[in-house]
Every structure is written in C-alpha cells, then in structure tokens.
N, C-alpha and C positions, 0 to 999 in steps of 0.2 A: 259330536254335534257341531255343526255350522253355526256362524253368527245369526244369521236368520232363524235358522231353527231354534236356537237359545232364546231369541226375542220372542217368538211366538210361543214357547213354553212359558216364559215369564208372564205372558199376557193371559194365559190359562190359568197359572197355578199361584201367581202373587197376589192374593186377594185379601191379605189380612191388613193392608193399609191402604185407605182409599187414596192416599196421595200418591203411591205407585201406580196404582191403576189409572188414575187420570193422566199421569205422566207417561206411560207406556202408549196410552190410545193418541196422546199428542204428538209423539215422534214417529207414528206410523208414516211409513214411506220416506223418512229422512235416512238414507242408508249411512250417510258419514256419521250422524249423530248415533244411529243404532250401533255402528261398528266400534265408535269410541267406547261406549257403554258395556259392549259384549266381546270384545276382542281378546280379553284376558281376565283373570279372576284378580281382585285387589289383593297385592301381596301382603302377607303376614311375615314381616321381618322382624329384627331385634327392636324396632320401633313400634311394633305391632300393625294395626291397619291405620291407614291415613288416606282420605279422598274426598271428592266431592259428593256432597249427599244427593242421593237421587236414585233412580231404578236402574238396575243392572249389576251383573257380576264385578264390574270395574267401579263400583259406586258404593257408597256408605249408606246401608240401609238396614231395616231390621232383618232381613234374609242373610246378608252378609255377616251381620253381628251374631246372629244365632248360629251360623255354621263356625265361625271362629270359635265361639263359646262351647260348642258341641265337641269341637277338637280339643279344647283346652280340659273339658270335663273328662274325655277318654284319656287324655294324657295323667291327669290327676288320680283317676281311679285305677289306672294301671300301675301308678307308683306308689300310692298311700292307701293303707286300709280305710282310713276315713279321710276326708278332705274338706277344706271350707276355704272360700274365697270371698274377699270384701271388696265391694263395688263403690266407686265414687263417680261423679261426673260433674262437668262444669255449666256453663250457661248458654253453650251452643245449642242451634236448632235441632230438636230431637235428641239432646243427650240424655235427658231424663227417660225418654222412651226406649233408648238403647240399653240404658243402664237397666230398667226394668226388664226387658227382653233377655238380657245376658242372665238375669236373676232367675227368671223363669226356667231358661234353659238347665243351668245348674241343679235347679231344685229338682226338675224332671229326672236328672240323672243321679240322684241322691247324692249331691254335693252340696254342703250347706253355704247359703249365699246370705253374707251381712251387706245390707243395702243403707246407704246414708239416705236420710229422709229429706234432705235438702243438697244444695251443691256444694262442694267443699274442694279446696285446693287439691292438687297433686301430692304436696308434702304430707298433708294430712291422710291421704291413702297410703303413702309410704310408711308412715308411722303406725297407722292401724293394722297394716298387715302383721307386724310382730306384736302388737299390744294384744290384738284378739287371737293370736296363735294360728294364723291361716298359713295354707301352703301356697297361696296364690293372691293376687289382687289385680283388679281391673279398673281403670279410670278412662271414661269417656272424654276425650277431648283431642282437639287439633291444635292445642297450644296457641301459637301466636298467628296462625293460619288466617286467611280471609273468612268471611261469614259462610261461603258457600261450602266450606270444609268441615268435617268432624273426623274423630279418629278413635282408636282403641288401643290403649297400651296395656300390656300384661306385665306383672311383677311376680318375681320369685319370692320364695318363703323367708329370705333375708330383707325384704324391702326394696330392692332395687330393680329396675326393669330387667326382664329376661336377657341373659347374654346369649351369644350367638348358638352355643350348644343346646341350651334348653329351648330357645325359640325354634331352633330347627327340628328339634323333636315335636313340637307343638305342630308346627308346619306339616309334618309327615301325617299326624292324624287328621288334620283339617283336609289333605289333599285326597283322602280316602273317602270323603263324605259326598254324597249328593246333596246339594242345597235344599231341596224340597222334600226328599225321601227320608234321609238319614238323620234328622234333626228332631229331638225329643223337647217340647214345650209344655210345661206346667202352666195350670191356671193360677194366675197371681195370687187371688184371695184364698184358694185353697192351699197353695204352698205357705203362705202367711199362717194360716189357721194350723197347719201341720208342724209349723218350726222349721221347714226346710229354707224359708227365707225368714230373716229376722232383721228390723231396723236398728241400725247402730245407735247406741245411746249417745246423747249430747256429752256425757261425761268423757268419751275419747276424744272429742276436739278440746275439752277443757285441760285433759292430761297432755294433749300435744302442745298447747299454749304454756303450761307449766315448765314442760321441757325447754320450749323456746326461751323462756325468761331465764333459765340458768345459763344461757350463753351471753348474758351481759357481761362486758369486760370491766366496765367501771359503774356498778350499780349506783343509782342516785343521781348521777352526773346531769340527767335531763331534768331533774327537778331543781337542781341548783343552778344550772345554766340554761333556761328555757330556750327554744327554738320554735319558730314558725314553720309549718309544713302544708304544702298543698299536695294531695294525693288524689290519684285517678287508678280505680281499679279495671278501667277500660270496658265497664260492662260486664266484669267477669266476677269470678269467686273470691277476690281479695278483700272486698269491702269489710266485711265482718271481722275476719280474724286479724287483718293488718292493723285496723283501728282499735281492736281490743288489746292488742300487744303494745301498741304505742301509747295507749292511755295507761296500761299497766305500769310502763316504765318512766311515767311522769310527762309525756308529751301531751299536753292540753290544748294546744293552738293547732288543730287539723282542720282543715278546709277540704272537704271532697268535691271534685268536679260534679256539679249536679247532674249534668247530661250523660254522665258516664258512671254514676254510682250504682245504679240497680242493674241486676242481670237482664241482658239483652243479647242474644244470638244473632241479631242483625247488625250490631255495632253501627248505628246508624251516623255516629260522629268521628268515628275512627274505623274505616272499612279494612283498614290492615292494622289490627290491634297488636302491634308489635313495639315494645319500648326501645328497640334497637334504632327505630327511626324516628325523625323530628316530627313527621305527621302525627303520630300517636300522641305527643305532647301539646298539639296545639290548642285544644280547649284549657289545658292546665296553664298554659303560658298565657293565655287570653285573662284566666282567673288571676294569675301572678300579676298582672298590670296594676289591679286594685290591691290584691292582698299584700304584696311585697314580701313574699315568704323567704325564709334562709334556705328552703331545700323544695324541690319538686320531686315526687315519687310517683311512678307508673309501673304497675303490675301487670302481666299479661293474663289472658282469661282464664288460665287454670292456676295462676299465682306461683309459677314455679321460676318466673325470670322477673327482675326488677331493673328499671333504667331510672337514672336521676339526672337532674338539671340543676345547676347552681348559679347564683348571681354573679355577673361579671364585674360589677361595680360601676358599669356604665349604662345601667337601666336594661340589660338584656340577661339572659341565662344561656350558659354553657353546658351542653350535654356532654355527659362522660361516656366513653367507651365501656363496654365489659371489660376488657383489660385493664383500664384505669381504674374503675371502681374495686375490682377484683385484688388489684396490687395495692391500692390504699387501704382495703380493708386488712389485707394481709399484713402490711406494714404497721398498721394501728394495732391489731391483735397481738403479733410478736413484740413489738416495742414495748407496750404496756406489760405483758406478762414477763419479758425479760426483766424490765425494771423492778418488778415485784419479786421476782425470783422464783415464780411458781411455774416454769416451764417443767412439763415431764421429761423424764428420762427417755432418750431416743425418740424426740418428737419428728413427726413429719407432715408435709403439706402435699396436695395431689392437685397436679394441673393436666392438662391434656397437650397433645403434640401441637396444637394449633394455638395454645395459649402463648402470651407474650415471654420471652425469657427473662424479662425482667422479675417475674415472679420467682423464678429459681434463684436469681441473684439476692433478693430479699430473703428468701428462706436460709439459704447458705450464710448470710450475714449474721444471723440470729442462731446458727448452728443446727438448723433444721434440715433433715434429708427432703430433698425435692423429688417426688415421684411424678414421672410423665406417664400418662396411659392415652390409648386411643380416644378419639372423639366420642362422646356419649357419656353422660354422668353415671350410667350403670357402672362403668369401669372404675370411676371414683367410689361408689357405693361398694363395689367388690373390694377396693382396699380397706374401708372401713370394716367390713365383714372379716376380712383376713386379720386384722388387728384385733378384732372382737374373739375371734376363735384362739389367737394366741395369748388371750388374757390381758391385752393391754389397749383397749379402747381409747384410753385417754392419750395415747401417743399422737392420734389424729387431732391436728389443729384446725385446718381450714381446707377446703377444696373450691375450685371454681373453673368454669369454662369461659371462654372470650365471648360465649353467646349469652352473657347476662345472668347466668346460673352460678349460685354460691351457696355453700353450706358450711355453717359452723355447728359442732356437736355431731352426735351419733343418733339422735332421736329420729331422724329420717334418713334415708339412703338415697334420695334424690335431690335435686337441686330445689332450695327452699326461699321463696321470696318473702316469707313472712320473717324468718329469723334475719334474712338478709336486711329488709327493710327496717327491723328494729336496730341493728349494728350499725346500718348507715345514718340513721339519726342519732344514735348514741356518738358515733365518731364526730359528726358534726357538732354537736353539743361539747364534747370533750375539747376539740380543738378551739371552739370558740372560748371556752373557759381559759385557754392557754394564749387567746389573743389573736387566733389565726383562722381563716377561713378554709373551706375545703379547696378552693381554687389556690389558695397560696400553699397549701399542703401538697398540692399536686406538683407545683413547681419545685418545692423543697425535695420530693420524692426524685424528681428528675435530676436535681443538682446533686444529689446523694450518689445515683446509681446510673447516670445517663439517660438521655432522652430516647425512649422507645416509641415508636407508632406502629399500629396494627390495622390492616384495611381488610375489608373482604371484597373480592370481585366476583360476581355470579354471572352465570350464562345459563339462561333457560332452555329447555328441551322439552316443549309441550307435545301432546299428542301421542298417537299409536307408535310412531317412530322414535320418539324422544329417548326411551330407554336404551334403545339399539345405538342410537347416535352418541349417547354419553359414553356407552362403552366403547365404540369406535375410537372416541376421543382419547380416551385412556389408554387403550392399545396402542394407537399411534405413538403418544408420548412416551411408552414403555420401549418401543422399537426405535424411536429417534431421541435418544437422551441427549438434551442440550449441554454443550460445552461451556456456554456463557448465557447469562439471562440478565438483561438490562445491562450489558457491557461489563457485568462482573463474573469472574470466573465461578463455575459451580465446582465448589470443593468436595462435596459429599452428596450423593443420590441415594435416597432410602425408599425401597419399594416394600411397602408392607404387606401387599398381595404376595410377593415372592419371598418375604422375611428375609431380605438382604439389605446391606448398606455397603456402597461402593465407595472407595476413595479415588477419586479421578485421577490424582497425581500419582498415586503408586500402584492403582488397579486391586488394592487389598479388598477383599470382601469379607465382611463380618456377618455372622447370622443375627437377625432381630428376634428378640424372645416375646413380644408383644403379638396378641392374637392377629391372624390374617385380617386385612382389610384393604380395601381398594383406595389406597392413598399413596401419592407420589410426593416426597419431600426433597426439595433442593436447598442444601446449606451453601450460601454464596460468600465471597469474601466481602470483608467489609462489615461483617456482624449482622448480615442480612439473610432472609429466608424466604422461601416460597413453597407453599404446600397446595397440592390439587387434591380434590376428592369430591366424588358425588355426593350429593345431600342424601341423606337417610330419611327425609321427610318430605322433601319437595322436588319436583322434576328439573333440577338445575345441578350444574357443576360449579363448585365453589373454590375459589384460590384465595388463600390465607397469606397476607402479605406482612412481613416484619421488616421495619428499617429502623435503624439508630444513627445517633450523630450527638455530636458535642453539644449543638443547640437544636431548638425545635425548627428553625429554618433548614438546617442540614438534613434532619430526619425527614422534612417534608419533601424536600428533593428526591431523595432516594425513593420515598413513597410514590412520588409522582412516575419515576422510572420504573419501577416495579408494577405499577398499575398498568401501564402501557404494555409492558413486557407480557403480563397475564392476559390481556386481551389478545395480543398475538398469538400466544400458546393455544389458548382456548379456541381460537378462529379456526385452527387447522382442520 
C-alpha cells in the first residue's frame, strides 16, 4: 500500500481519537507532511518506540501503541502459560492515555495488566516488574526528549529493558499485524471489573523507597551535617519520590523550583527537559541566587537521570558532567566501604564503552573488577542479573553511564535518579563533614588519578532520508579507517558491528565478545579516545570524546582538537 493510500485509510479508520481525526484533516494536501508521517512504521527497537506525538504510522498515537502492545501480548502468550505486565507512565502529553490503551490491549488478550494509578519514575517500573512477578513491563516515556515526543519502553522479566534478542522477537510479532484489523482492545471498566486490569498498590512504591534507603553509605550523616538543596523535577515524575527519600535520610532544607514542580508535559519553562544541558537548570539557578543552596539537583521527566550543579565559591554554579558525577559517586562509595572493610568478595562495577576510563582506574584502585558493556543501561542490568543467577548479587557495587544514569543496589535494573539523588546529597553532606566541598573533591579526584574530560559531539539527521544518511556515514567510516585523528595515531580500531578489534601497528585482529552494535571506537595515542555511534533514541550520530592530561588546561586543549576532528569525520 502506497503512502497516500495509507493516509486515506487512516482518515477512514482512525476514529477513536478526536485529536487524530482533526490532525489528519488538517494535513490534507500537504504531501511532504503526509509522506513524513506514513513513509515508514515507527521502529520498535531495543529502546522500544519513540517518536513525535501525532497521526500516522511514523508517530506516537493510540494505534501505534496498541499495535506494539498486541505484538508484545502475542509474544508473551506464546512464551508463557500465564503472563502479566506492569505499566507505568510519565507526565508527557498522552502518556496516561497510552498507558491505559496498552492495558486494554493486554486485557483483551488475557494478559494480566498492572497499571499504576498515577505517574511514576522508570526505576519504580523496573522494581515493580520483579516485585509483582511480571513477565514484562512497559513504561510510557520519551525520557529527556522535547515535549513533542513520547515513547514506549518494554522490559524483560528481570526488570531491565529488553535486549536485542528479546526485542527482535517482539518486533517479529508486531510486523505480522495490521494496525487496525489485528489488534484486540478491551473496555477499560469491564477489564478492571473482571480483574484483567489491576491498579498497582501504593505499597509497591513504599517498598521501592525502602530498598533505595538501604543504599545509604553513611546513614545519619545528613542529619549530623545538614545541607541545603534546590531541586527541580522538570515537570516530571521525580517530585514525590525524590522529596520523600531526601526527607527520609534527614535532608530537610529542600526547595523545589515552583514553575517545574507539578507534572506538565508541555515543559513550559524547559522545552528540552534534559539535565545534561544548562538550559534545564535556568529556573533552578534563578532560585539559587536567593536560596544559596549547597547543591542543585535536576531529574529528567521519567526520573532515571539526574544532573547536578555546585557552588563555585564566586557566586555562580558549576554543572558536573555525567562522567564527573558518576566517578565521584564511585570514589565515594568505594573509599567508604574500603575504609570500613565491608567490601564483598569479588566486587565489580559496570560502565559502558563510552564512559570515562577514569571509572576503570577508580574501580581497579580499590580491587574492583571493572566491566565494560555496550551503551544502554539494559546491559548493566544484565550484569546484575547474571550476578543474581550466580547467587552473589552483593558483588555488584555500582554502575553508570556518561548520560547521567546511575544505579547503586539491585532493587532496580535500570538507571535510578531516586537512589542517585539520595547518594549525591549524602556524598555532599559527608564531604562537608570533612571540611570539603564537592568542587574541591572533584579536583582531589583529578589529582589522584589524572584529569579526564569527556565531550559528546552530535550531528542531526532529520526527516525521511535521515536514517539512510546515518548508515551511509557509518559505512563510509568503516571503509575508510583513519590512520590519525586530531594529529594523533590511531592505535586500535574496534568495530562492534563486525565484532573485531584491529591493532593498526601490527595488523593483529581480536574477536570482540560484546553483542553486535553499530559502533566504531578509535583508541588514540596519548590516552585519548573517540567513539562514533548512531543514537538509539534520536535521529543523530553521536561522537564520544575522551581526553586526558596532567592539568585541566592540557585536557581541554586535547578536547578542542578532538572536537574539531569529530566534526570533520561526521561531515563526510
């Protein structure tokens, strides 16, 4: 069926949502707009669905959500005698609608659906999958994307996002379906009355917070050494759980940014609600001018990422990168546990291949095995599950990604900004009790291990040709392996799609054991690195840069060179 035929069919059959009816009428005659909405189906990958909200196969709407859920239901019914799925959602536009629609499709297929009665963070969903004994989980969110987006992430029975194999099987079921004719949808009230849809008890969230609280490294330190916090949930899901856990550990001076306190999927004061960027902190920084806090916290809409800013002693605040916060938390946790002598046998920490090498140095200095996995927290969750199956979950100490995602504890199998916010505040209080600020401790970290800087360079590939252009770029780089980057010799090239690592000096090739992924990594002389990969959630290619030096100025100079080189590579 052609694009225009598909469009006309949607006008006839997409009648369950008045917003879609109006939208389809408005774009009549707009060929480019129609083409963008219908030239492909929204991909269901390892990150699930993610796209702009609106009418069409290439948009997030009740029909694409229903179809994905029908595929998931078919997969679960084929794999399990009885199956249950727990569903959470964030504050985004239509998140509650999409969550209810997913529940109704599951119910119609005799798959039990547990539905949260109000918005909850992604890590709560991850916890609830195992707590409720479910075979899968769904969270409706587009994480830190702008307001126009929404998404749909699927979880395995272990509580982490589906990995490639499982997601591929679900995709196979989805692709067999006609979006209008092959999807079953139950009446919501009838499904609740029959028990196929059940609202999740608030006790589940209480148990989640109980588990988070067990991850305190120095219980009572926040009561003994009070700190003042300004917090913004960026109009998302973090407001209640983050404030509850901070109050629980003794942090009583928490001021919430009023414009960003309540759920609002339009994100009116932070159009790009991403704690990785300074713009997301603008309102918090304005409030900080009067409150003078010791720490600023910002969690993204589904509360799986957290960013921080700390006073610079000159009247301004310094934003920490995800790598800096993660490495500081790692040093804090390991140093305290080592000092107490309560490190488990064979401890390990988990980071991704794009995380700063500083994390590996820290881990190794405390006798911890450092495990590198592919980008995506599901791979960190997978390592936790492996330890669980071996009967030694206590060996897992900490895991993090450079993209502001952290996890201490095994209560969740996804990044958790609730536990991370708690530990960041505790860390600030602990170092204050020792007479030091977080900024001072960051410098101490660099003095101990060397200065590492990490930067991400993005190139956008919008529209119908974007996906093809991204692949062309990656293919070009594979065919034309650079011998030097930024004037530095390429020592090793790792191609995770081909599962091979080549030593450019000797020509020796080693087989990589990580799952296949469209990633190219270049190890450069001078302890520098450049990694290029297409984003799994946005239409862009990302270049991850690692620079090191004896001083911050030295590392900054290398960063500038690598940044220029990354732009040149991605311009090909």
